[in-house]
C-alpha distance (Angstrom), angle and dihedral (degrees) to the residues before:
residue distance angle dihedral
M1 . . .
D2 3.79 . .
A3 3.81 127.3 .
L4 3.81 93.5 -96.3
D5 3.79 92.0 55.1
T6 3.81 90.4 47.7
Y7 3.81 90.8 49.6
Y8 3.80 92.1 48.3
K9 3.82 92.9 48.7
N10 3.81 91.8 47.2
S11 3.81 88.6 49.8
L12 3.79 90.6 52.6
L13 3.80 90.3 50.7
A14 3.81 87.8 52.8
N15 3.84 90.7 53.9
L16 3.78 100.7 -100.5
C17 3.79 105.9 -161.5
S18 3.81 119.0 -103.8
D19 3.83 92.5 -116.0
Y20 3.80 90.9 61.1
K21 3.81 92.4 43.1
G22 3.80 88.6 59.7
R23 3.78 94.1 43.1
W24 3.82 90.2 49.2
Q25 3.80 91.9 53.1
V26 3.80 91.2 50.4
A27 3.83 93.6 47.0
R28 3.81 96.4 40.9
H29 3.80 96.3 94.4
S30 3.82 98.2 52.8
K31 3.81 125.9 60.4
E32 3.79 91.6 -153.7
N33 3.82 91.8 51.3
L34 3.81 91.3 47.2
L35 3.79 89.6 51.6
R36 3.82 90.2 46.9
L37 3.82 89.5 53.2
S38 3.81 92.4 47.0
L39 3.83 91.6 49.7
N40 3.77 92.9 53.7
Q41 3.81 101.8 116.9
Q42 3.79 91.5 -122.0
S43 3.83 89.6 53.0
I44 3.80 100.8 47.0
P45 3.85 96.7 75.4
H46 3.80 90.4 47.4
T47 3.82 94.8 47.4
A48 3.81 92.4 44.8
T49 3.80 95.5 46.3
F50 3.79 95.0 47.0
A51 3.83 89.9 49.1
Y52 3.81 90.8 49.6
Q53 3.80 91.7 48.7
G54 3.81 91.9 50.3
K55 3.82 92.9 -111.9
G56 3.79 97.0 105.5
V57 3.77 142.3 38.6
T58 3.80 121.7 -34.9
R59 3.77 130.8 -132.9
E60 3.79 90.1 -110.6
Y61 3.80 91.5 51.4
I62 3.81 92.5 51.7
E63 3.81 93.7 44.7
K64 3.81 91.7 49.3
N65 3.81 102.0 38.7
F66 3.82 101.9 29.9
K67 3.82 100.6 32.8
D68 3.81 91.8 125.1
Y69 3.82 91.4 53.3
I70 3.82 103.1 48.6
N71 3.81 139.0 71.3
G72 3.77 99.0 32.6
Y73 3.80 106.0 -3.4
T74 3.81 111.9 126.3
I75 3.79 123.9 -135.5
H76 3.80 115.2 -165.2
D77 3.82 129.6 -144.6
A78 3.84 98.2 -4.7
D79 3.80 90.2 158.3
N80 3.81 92.8 39.3
V81 3.79 88.5 -104.6
K82 3.78 105.6 139.6
G83 3.78 111.6 -124.2
Y84 3.82 97.4 12.0
T85 3.80 116.0 131.2
Y86 3.80 128.3 -151.7
G87 3.78 136.5 -168.8
L88 3.80 141.4 -178.7
F89 3.80 119.3 -144.3
V90 3.81 122.3 -167.0
G91 3.80 130.0 174.6
N92 3.78 135.9 11.0
G93 3.77 129.2 -28.8
D94 3.76 143.1 68.1
F95 3.78 117.3 -69.4
M96 3.77 134.0 -168.9
A97 3.81 108.8 -128.2
D98 3.78 91.7 -142.4
K99 3.82 94.7 144.4
D100 3.80 123.4 86.2
V101 3.83 91.5 -122.8
C102 3.82 122.5 27.2
S103 3.78 128.0 -178.1
F104 3.81 117.1 -159.4
M105 3.81 116.2 -165.6
W106 3.83 125.3 175.5
F107 3.79 85.7 -4.9
N108 3.78 129.3 161.1
G109 3.81 119.3 179.7
D110 3.78 146.1 47.6
I111 3.79 123.1 -34.1
I112 3.80 104.6 -155.2
V113 3.80 116.2 -160.8
P114 3.81 112.2 -159.3
Q115 3.77 122.1 -129.2
T116 3.83 115.3 -76.3
K117 3.81 93.4 8.4
C118 3.79 122.7 141.8
V119 3.78 105.2 -157.2
T120 3.80 139.3 170.2
L121 3.80 115.6 -144.5
Y122 3.79 127.8 -166.5
V123 3.81 112.2 -164.1
S124 3.81 118.7 -171.6
N125 3.79 150.8 140.3
R126 3.79 99.1 58.3
S127 3.80 93.4 -50.3
K128 3.79 119.6 170.8
A129 3.78 108.0 -154.8
N130 3.77 134.3 173.5
L131 3.82 113.0 -152.9
V132 3.80 117.1 -142.1
C133 3.84 118.6 -174.5
D134 3.79 118.0 -169.4
G135 3.80 98.3 -162.6
Y136 3.77 145.4 -55.2
S137 3.79 90.8 17.8
H138 3.77 128.2 146.4
V139 3.81 113.0 -152.8
R140 3.78 128.1 -174.0
V141 3.83 113.8 -167.6
Y142 3.80 127.0 -166.6
L143 3.81 106.7 -164.4
F144 3.82 120.9 -165.0
D145 3.83 142.3 -173.3
E146 3.82 114.7 -19.3
S147 3.79 94.5 -21.8
R148 3.78 121.1 135.4
I149 3.78 131.8 -155.4
T150 3.79 125.5 -168.5
L151 3.80 121.3 -156.5
D152 3.77 102.5 -158.9
D153 3.78 104.0 134.0
V154 3.79 107.4 40.2
D155 3.80 116.0 135.3
E156 3.79 123.1 -136.2
E157 3.82 94.6 -106.1
S158 3.81 94.7 58.4
S159 3.79 127.7 85.2
V160 3.79 127.2 -152.0
I161 3.80 127.9 -166.9
I162 3.81 116.5 -171.3
Y163 3.79 125.4 -166.4
K164 3.80 111.1 -165.4
Y165 3.80 116.2 -155.2
G166 3.79 104.9 -167.2
R167 3.78 138.4 18.4
A168 3.79 93.1 -105.5
A169 3.82 94.0 57.8
S170 3.79 108.5 100.9
V171 3.78 139.2 -164.1
E172 3.77 125.7 -162.4
V173 3.79 120.7 -165.5
G174 3.80 108.9 -155.9
K175 3.77 131.1 -157.2
F176 3.82 93.7 -96.9
C177 3.78 93.8 56.6
L178 3.79 95.7 109.4
S179 3.79 97.9 171.7
D180 3.77 119.2 104.7
K181 3.83 87.2 -165.9
V182 3.82 98.0 83.0
R183 3.80 114.0 123.3
M184 3.81 128.3 178.9
F185 3.78 129.9 -164.8
D186 3.80 132.6 -177.8
K187 3.80 112.3 -135.0
E188 3.78 136.0 -175.8
L189 3.78 115.8 -118.1
R190 3.79 112.9 -127.7
L191 3.77 117.2 -177.9
């Protein structure tokens, strides 16, 4: 049984809703469609949490089986929002968050938000990210498990809202975070 089958069976045991069961069966035969389903904003917390808990896919599995669909590949309309773009980033390096929704798993590096971009970031699976905002950006971050994000290069025109899901998730505000529009909230994860 491969990691996707294990993840699906663990999801069923955790009472995966019937809508997602049907969507999973439809997407199952296409890597791009599976990635589209996993980047749906209602799916990302589930996918990330199950991976972190050892009940889902692994970093190695994603890097081997989805290498053509990560770290820059664009998925369109994952939430059925026409024109929205999505991306999954795994591994080490600096990445431009030029998609509307970005999921970072097992990530270590800079997340660079371009000027005037409104972006939603999901950071999970023990990621260690440094957020860089180039100006007039609005960033919403969902931070999971033991992941850490550092705000050390955020200009005064940008705003950042961080939702922390878990006590071990951490945020560091560095001396070059010039924005007074950084807000943090602790939230309860409900899958």
